[in-house]
C-alpha positions as a Python dict, from the first residue, in 0.01 Angstrom:
ca = {
    (1, 'M'): (0, 0, 0),
    (2, 'A'): (-90, -344, 60),
    (3, 'C'): (-410, -270, 180),
    (4, 'I'): (-490, -39, -83),
    (5, 'A'): (-424, -300, -336),
    (6, 'F'): (-615, -531, -151),
    (7, 'N'): (-928, -301, -159),
    (8, 'A'): (-891, -244, -538),
    (9, 'N'): (-870, -615, -590),
    (10, 'A'): (-1168, -685, -385),
    (11, 'I'): (-1360, -417, -581),
    (12, 'T'): (-1266, -587, -911),
    (13, 'Q'): (-1381, -912, -793),
    (14, 'I'): (-1709, -783, -677),
    (15, 'S'): (-1744, -606, -998),
    (16, 'N'): (-1672, -890, -1206),
    (17, 'L'): (-1971, -1093, -1033),
    (18, 'I'): (-2209, -882, -1263),
    (19, 'Y'): (-2087, -1088, -1543),
    (20, 'S'): (-2153, -1429, -1415),
    (21, 'E'): (-2502, -1568, -1399),
    (22, 'E'): (-2382, -1836, -1116),
    (23, 'D'): (-2572, -1767, -778),
    (24, 'K'): (-2773, -1495, -898),
    (25, 'D'): (-3082, -1530, -693),
    (26, 'V'): (-3311, -1225, -741),
    (27, 'T'): (-3473, -1118, -1071),
    (28, 'F'): (-3619, -793, -1155),
    (29, 'T'): (-3895, -761, -1403),
    (30, 'F'): (-4041, -459, -1557),
    (31, 'E'): (-4376, -351, -1659),
    (32, 'G'): (-4430, -296, -2017),
    (33, 'F'): (-4084, -453, -2108),
    (34, 'D'): (-3995, -830, -2169),
    (35, 'V'): (-3691, -775, -1993),
    (36, 'K'): (-3517, -937, -1691),
    (37, 'I'): (-3236, -828, -1497),
    (38, 'K'): (-3059, -1063, -1234),
    (39, 'A'): (-2844, -993, -935),
    (40, 'H'): (-2704, -1140, -615),
    (41, 'K'): (-2944, -1073, -342),
    (42, 'V'): (-2678, -1027, -73),
    (43, 'L'): (-2524, -704, -290),
    (44, 'V'): (-2831, -548, -350),
    (45, 'K'): (-2946, -579, 13),
    (46, 'A'): (-2629, -437, 120),
    (47, 'V'): (-2644, -122, -92),
    (48, 'S'): (-3025, -65, -72),
    (49, 'P'): (-3214, -26, 213),
    (50, 'V'): (-3538, -10, 4),
    (51, 'L'): (-3471, -306, -198),
    (52, 'K'): (-3360, -509, 132),
    (53, 'E'): (-3714, -468, 254),
    (54, 'M'): (-3857, -530, -64),
    (55, 'L'): (-3662, -898, -94),
    (56, 'T'): (-3757, -1012, 239),
    (57, 'G'): (-3913, -1347, 163),
    (58, 'S'): (-3907, -1289, -220),
    (59, 'T'): (-3687, -1341, -509),
    (60, 'E'): (-3866, -1166, -780),
    (61, 'I'): (-3952, -800, -801),
    (62, 'K'): (-4168, -609, -1032),
    (63, 'I'): (-4032, -241, -1123),
    (64, 'T'): (-4328, -47, -1258),
    (65, 'D'): (-4196, 302, -1320),
    (66, 'I'): (-3837, 270, -1399),
    (67, 'H'): (-3689, 185, -1758),
    (68, 'P'): (-3487, -145, -1757),
    (69, 'N'): (-3187, 63, -1917),
    (70, 'I'): (-3228, 300, -1618),
    (71, 'F'): (-3235, 4, -1367),
    (72, 'Q'): (-2946, -156, -1514),
    (73, 'W'): (-2713, 153, -1446),
    (74, 'L'): (-2847, 153, -1091),
    (75, 'I'): (-2722, -229, -1094),
    (76, 'N'): (-2381, -144, -1224),
    (77, 'A'): (-2353, 111, -957),
    (78, 'I'): (-2430, -184, -683),
    (79, 'Y'): (-2184, -377, -840),
    (80, 'M'): (-1906, -92, -810),
    (81, 'L'): (-1894, -65, -1186),
    (82, 'Y'): (-1811, 282, -1317),
    (83, 'V'): (-2102, 467, -1411),
    (84, 'P'): (-2020, 772, -1684),
    (85, 'V'): (-2312, 1021, -1549),
    (86, 'S'): (-2121, 1319, -1706),
    (87, 'T'): (-2164, 1146, -2055),
    (88, 'F'): (-2558, 1070, -2013),
    (89, 'E'): (-2822, 1303, -2172),
    (90, 'L'): (-2992, 1504, -1897),
    (91, 'G'): (-3312, 1312, -1905),
    (92, 'T'): (-3118, 1010, -1838),
    (93, 'V'): (-2948, 1166, -1537),
    (94, 'A'): (-3294, 1289, -1413),
    (95, 'N'): (-3426, 920, -1459),
    (96, 'L'): (-3127, 783, -1272),
    (97, 'N'): (-3127, 1009, -1000),
    (98, 'Y'): (-3510, 927, -932),
    (99, 'A'): (-3427, 549, -956),
    (100, 'A'): (-3129, 608, -703),
    (101, 'F'): (-3350, 810, -456),
    (102, 'K'): (-3625, 558, -470),
    (103, 'F'): (-3401, 272, -391),
    (104, 'Q'): (-3171, 482, -151),
    (105, 'V'): (-2844, 386, -341),
    (106, 'M'): (-2688, 703, -230),
    (107, 'D'): (-2350, 708, -402),
    (108, 'I'): (-2505, 726, -747),
    (109, 'Y'): (-2796, 950, -620),
    (110, 'S'): (-2531, 1211, -499),
    (111, 'S'): (-2339, 1176, -809),
    (112, 'T'): (-2650, 1229, -1044),
    (113, 'A'): (-2768, 1513, -811),
    (114, 'N'): (-2422, 1679, -870),
    (115, 'E'): (-2471, 1640, -1234),
    (116, 'L'): (-2821, 1824, -1250),
    (117, 'F'): (-2698, 2100, -1046),
    (118, 'R'): (-2365, 2151, -1256),
    (119, 'R'): (-2587, 2136, -1596),
    (120, 'C'): (-2840, 2388, -1474),
    (121, 'Q'): (-2825, 2654, -1764),
    (122, 'P'): (-3077, 2897, -1907),
    (123, 'E'): (-3156, 2638, -2211),
    (124, 'N'): (-3263, 2338, -1966),
    (125, 'V'): (-3391, 2523, -1629),
    (126, 'D'): (-3758, 2448, -1754),
    (127, 'F'): (-3681, 2079, -1744),
    (128, 'L'): (-3485, 2074, -1423),
    (129, 'M'): (-3740, 2275, -1254),
    (130, 'K'): (-3985, 1992, -1343),
    (131, 'V'): (-3739, 1756, -1196),
    (132, 'A'): (-3696, 1934, -881),
    (133, 'K'): (-4057, 1965, -823),
    (134, 'S'): (-4127, 1608, -906),
    (135, 'Q'): (-3811, 1460, -701),
    (136, 'N'): (-3855, 1703, -425),
    (137, 'M'): (-3511, 1855, -465),
    (138, 'P'): (-3562, 2212, -311),
    (139, 'E'): (-3210, 2310, -372),
    (140, 'L'): (-3228, 2246, -722),
    (141, 'E'): (-3561, 2430, -744),
    (142, 'K'): (-3350, 2753, -619),
    (143, 'V'): (-3060, 2727, -828),
    (144, 'C'): (-3324, 2719, -1134),
    (145, 'K'): (-3492, 3016, -1020),
    (146, 'K'): (-3160, 3185, -951),
    (147, 'I'): (-3083, 3107, -1345),
    (148, 'F'): (-3422, 3291, -1443),
    (149, 'N'): (-3337, 3575, -1218),
    (150, 'L'): (-2983, 3650, -1357),
    (151, 'H'): (-3057, 3515, -1728),
    (152, 'T'): (-3428, 3605, -1753),
    (153, 'Y'): (-3403, 3668, -2159),
    (154, 'A'): (-3196, 3414, -2228),
    (155, 'V'): (-3456, 3179, -2058),
    (156, 'L'): (-3719, 3307, -2230),
    (157, 'E'): (-3542, 3294, -2548),
    (158, 'S'): (-3490, 2927, -2505),
    (159, 'W'): (-3869, 2856, -2465),
    (160, 'L'): (-3901, 3003, -2812),
    (161, 'L'): (-3688, 2716, -2923),
    (162, 'F'): (-3915, 2466, -2871),
    (163, 'D'): (-4036, 2225, -3172),
    (164, 'D'): (-4318, 1985, -3201),
    (165, 'S'): (-4113, 1683, -3046),
    (166, 'D'): (-4081, 1885, -2744),
    (167, 'D'): (-4247, 1824, -2408),
    (168, 'D'): (-4522, 2069, -2336),
    (169, 'F'): (-4455, 2349, -2101),
    (170, 'E'): (-4650, 2323, -1753),
    (171, 'D'): (-4851, 2614, -1633),
    (172, 'A'): (-4740, 2524, -1270),
    (173, 'I'): (-4374, 2545, -1378),
    (174, 'V'): (-4394, 2872, -1575),
    (175, 'S'): (-4590, 3015, -1302),
    (176, 'E'): (-4299, 2931, -1048),
    (177, 'F'): (-4078, 3133, -1258),
    (178, 'F'): (-4305, 3424, -1305),
    (179, 'S'): (-4345, 3460, -925),
    (180, 'V'): (-3949, 3519, -876),
    (181, 'N'): (-3936, 3866, -731),
    (182, 'H'): (-3638, 4002, -929),
    (183, 'L'): (-3593, 3962, -1292),
    (184, 'H'): (-3338, 4096, -1556),
    (185, 'I'): (-3616, 4223, -1767),
    (186, 'V'): (-3746, 4584, -1898),
    (187, 'S'): (-4085, 4529, -1899),
    (188, 'E'): (-4357, 4323, -1755),
    (189, 'F'): (-4516, 4312, -2096),
    (190, 'D'): (-4233, 4088, -2220),
    (191, 'L'): (-4364, 3793, -1990),
    (192, 'Y'): (-4692, 3847, -2093),
    (193, 'V'): (-4619, 3840, -2468),
    (194, 'I'): (-4399, 3506, -2390),
    (195, 'L'): (-4710, 3340, -2235),
    (196, 'E'): (-4948, 3453, -2507),
    (197, 'T'): (-4717, 3308, -2776),
    (198, 'L'): (-4686, 2984, -2567),
    (199, 'V'): (-5038, 2960, -2564),
    (200, 'E'): (-5114, 3013, -2906),
    (201, 'S'): (-4853, 2763, -3023),
    (202, 'K'): (-5056, 2502, -2812),
    (203, 'C'): (-4740, 2411, -2603),
    (204, 'L'): (-4852, 2515, -2295),
    (205, 'K'): (-5075, 2301, -2037),
    (206, 'G'): (-5299, 2580, -1905),
    (207, 'W'): (-5206, 2940, -1844),
    (208, 'V'): (-5418, 3084, -1574),
    (209, 'R'): (-5180, 3039, -1283),
    (210, 'S'): (-4883, 3220, -1490),
    (211, 'L'): (-5132, 3491, -1601),
    (212, 'K'): (-5199, 3562, -1211),
    (213, 'E'): (-4814, 3603, -1166),
    (214, 'I'): (-4787, 3856, -1405),
    (215, 'R'): (-4760, 4228, -1252),
    (216, 'F'): (-5026, 4359, -1471),
    (217, 'Q'): (-5032, 4706, -1268),
    (218, 'A'): (-4669, 4772, -1362),
    (219, 'M'): (-4761, 4784, -1732),
    (220, 'D'): (-4941, 5089, -1883),
    (221, 'T'): (-5298, 5116, -2005),
    (222, 'R'): (-5247, 5051, -2378),
    (223, 'E'): (-5028, 4740, -2280),
    (224, 'V'): (-5326, 4577, -2065),
    (225, 'L'): (-5571, 4646, -2330),
    (226, 'D'): (-5368, 4451, -2587),
    (227, 'C'): (-5362, 4139, -2356),
    (228, 'K'): (-5600, 3910, -2519),
    (229, 'L'): (-5564, 3640, -2284),
    (230, 'L'): (-5745, 3885, -2029),
    (231, 'R'): (-6141, 3903, -2002),
    (232, 'D'): (-6264, 4218, -2050),
    (233, 'S'): (-6378, 4235, -1669),
    (234, 'Q'): (-6017, 4175, -1578),
    (235, 'K'): (-5881, 4450, -1798),
    (236, 'C'): (-6136, 4717, -1656),
    (237, 'A'): (-6017, 4604, -1289),
    (238, 'I'): (-5661, 4616, -1375),
    (239, 'I'): (-5673, 4955, -1552),
    (240, 'A'): (-5909, 5071, -1244),
    (241, 'N'): (-5636, 4991, -1039),
    (242, 'I'): (-5343, 5146, -1227),
    (243, 'D'): (-5530, 5461, -1262),
    (244, 'A'): (-5588, 5455, -866),
    (245, 'L'): (-5198, 5423, -846),
    (246, 'I'): (-5135, 5720, -1071),
    (247, 'H'): (-5380, 5943, -855),
    (248, 'R'): (-5307, 5795, -539),
    (249, 'E'): (-5642, 5678, -439),
    (250, 'D'): (-5795, 5367, -306),
    (251, 'P'): (-5915, 5148, -614),
    (252, 'K'): (-6271, 5165, -676),
    (253, 'I'): (-6242, 4793, -811),
    (254, 'P'): (-6031, 4520, -644),
    (255, 'M'): (-5791, 4331, -873),
    (256, 'P'): (-5913, 4019, -1038),
    (257, 'D'): (-5904, 3734, -774),
    (258, 'G'): (-5584, 3588, -747),
    (259, 'F'): (-5383, 3819, -957),
    (260, 'S'): (-5072, 3988, -862),
    (261, 'T'): (-5099, 4324, -679),
    (262, 'T'): (-4727, 4398, -695),
    (263, 'F'): (-4697, 4709, -897),
    (264, 'R'): (-4301, 4773, -868),
    (265, 'N'): (-4119, 4698, -1194),
    (266, 'R'): (-3889, 4377, -1094),
    (267, 'N'): (-3530, 4506, -1235),
    (268, 'P'): (-3534, 4728, -1546),
    (269, 'T'): (-3231, 4614, -1726),
    (270, 'N'): (-3081, 4444, -2060),
    (271, 'E'): (-3220, 4657, -2363),
    (272, 'R'): (-3023, 4428, -2598),
    (273, 'G'): (-3166, 4111, -2442),
    (274, 'R'): (-3519, 4232, -2473),
    (275, 'F'): (-3470, 4340, -2842),
    (276, 'M'): (-3328, 3993, -2916),
    (277, 'L'): (-3635, 3814, -2728),
    (278, 'W'): (-3860, 4042, -2951),
    (279, 'I'): (-3702, 3941, -3275),
    (280, 'M'): (-3747, 3550, -3163),
    (281, 'I'): (-4130, 3627, -3088),
    (282, 'L'): (-4142, 3750, -3434),
    (283, 'L'): (-3969, 3431, -3589),
    (284, 'K'): (-4174, 3182, -3370),
    (285, 'C'): (-4529, 3348, -3291),
    (286, 'P'): (-4832, 3241, -3504),
    (287, 'N'): (-4966, 3602, -3501),
    (288, 'Y'): (-4684, 3757, -3686),
    (289, 'D'): (-4868, 4121, -3773),
    (290, 'K'): (-5020, 4171, -3429),
    (291, 'N'): (-4640, 4112, -3278),
    (292, 'L'): (-4511, 4322, -3554),
    (293, 'D'): (-4730, 4638, -3456),
    (294, 'R'): (-4627, 4542, -3087),
    (295, 'F'): (-4277, 4573, -3188),
    (296, 'N'): (-4261, 4895, -3394),
    (297, 'D'): (-4477, 5024, -3097),
    (298, 'I'): (-4193, 4933, -2799),
    (299, 'F'): (-3868, 4990, -3016),
    (300, 'C'): (-3806, 5352, -3160),
    (301, 'L'): (-3697, 5233, -3497),
    (302, 'T'): (-3646, 5439, -3838),
    (303, 'Q'): (-3838, 5382, -4132),
    (304, 'C'): (-3533, 5204, -4313),
    (305, 'Q'): (-3489, 5000, -3995),
    (306, 'R'): (-3824, 4906, -3978),
    (307, 'C'): (-3824, 4790, -4342),
    (308, 'R'): (-3520, 4576, -4295),
    (309, 'L'): (-3680, 4429, -3976),
    (310, 'K'): (-3997, 4326, -4166),
    (311, 'F'): (-3814, 4188, -4459),
    (312, 'S'): (-3559, 3989, -4257),
    (313, 'T'): (-3797, 3815, -4003),
    (314, 'Q'): (-4062, 3731, -4265),
    (315, 'K'): (-3798, 3562, -4467),
    (316, 'A'): (-3661, 3389, -4154),
    (317, 'R'): (-3987, 3252, -4006),
    (318, 'T'): (-3912, 2898, -4136),
    (319, 'T'): (-3587, 2878, -3963),
    (320, 'C'): (-3539, 2546, -3799),
    (321, 'P'): (-3589, 2596, -3405),
    (322, 'K'): (-3256, 2485, -3335),
    (323, 'H'): (-3085, 2798, -3525),
    (324, 'L'): (-3360, 3056, -3416),
    (325, 'Y'): (-3124, 3257, -3192),
    (326, 'E'): (-2828, 3234, -3445),
    (327, 'K'): (-3087, 3384, -3690),
    (328, 'A'): (-3234, 3641, -3420),
    (329, 'D'): (-2837, 3766, -3383),
    (330, 'E'): (-2812, 3806, -3736),
    (331, 'I'): (-3123, 4021, -3795),
    (332, 'Y'): (-2986, 4226, -3481),
    (333, 'G'): (-2677, 4303, -3666),
    (334, 'K'): (-2877, 4404, -3975),
    (335, 'I'): (-3081, 4649, -3762),
    (336, 'Y'): (-2807, 4783, -3555),
    (337, 'P'): (-2513, 4747, -3787),
    (338, 'H'): (-2251, 4944, -3545),
    (339, 'F'): (-2285, 4697, -3274),
}
C-alpha cells in the first residue's frame, strides 16, 4: 500500500510540473499561430521517441500540421494529466490520434484509437473511413465497411443529412463503400441514385470511381437508361451485357473499361429501409420531379398514397437537414398509417 501511495504521489508531482514554468527548457511553436508551448525536455524525451530524436541539439521545435490545442492535450498526456477523450468531439479525437501516432505517444494513441472504434456508427462512417485511410488504420477501415454492410440504408440516409457547412464527400471514400460485396439493400439502383444526388448537390469530389463500383448488370434496362451519369456509349455496352446474361450468350460488347462485371444482387432485404431512403432522396435532391417519377415507378402506391406522398414531400423540402430523418419517418407514417 505504501508503494501505491508513493507512486500516486510521484505521478501528482510530475503532473504538477506542467504548471511551473521553472526549468522548462523546450519550446514548441506552430505554423500559422502566434502560440508557444513550453515543456520539460527530460519528460518529453522519455515519453516520445520521435520528439527525443527531434530534440537532439535543439531547444525549439516548429509544429506544422497540428493545431496547438491538440498538441496541448498531447503535452498534458506526457505530464500524466487526465485527458477526457470520451468527451471530445469526434474530429478532436481523430486529430489527437494523429498527433499521438506521429510522435509515438502510445498511451494516448491507444485511448484515442479505442474511442474511434467505439464511436463507429452509421452517421459517421464516412468521416471515420477518411481517418482510417489517412492515418493507416486498416482495422478501423474494416469496421467502417462492416457498419456499411449491416446498416446500408442507415448510412446512405445519413449522407443525405449533409448541409453546406459539411466537408465534401470524396470519390475515393464513397467507392470504398460501394465496393463492399454484401450490402443490406434491395436494389443496386438505390446506390446509383444516392451517387447522382450527391453529384447534383455539388458535395462529391469526383464520382467516376464510385460509378464504376455500381453493379449495373444487376439492374434492368429501364434503370440503366435512367442513369444520366452514364454516357450513351456506356449505357449501350451495359445493356448489351444485360441482354447477353438474359439469353445466356457471350456479350458482343465488353463492359465499359473499369466497370464492375458482377451481376449478382448484393443482399436484397429491408424494404422499409429502402422506402425511407427514397423519401429522404425526395426531400433532399435538386431534381424533385424526376425522382418522384422514379419513386412512383419503384413502389406500388395507390393514387391516394401518391397524393399524400407528393403533398407531404413538397411541403417538407425546406426541412433542416438535422431533422430530415424525423420528417421522412413522419411521411412514412402518413403513407402507411397501419405501421
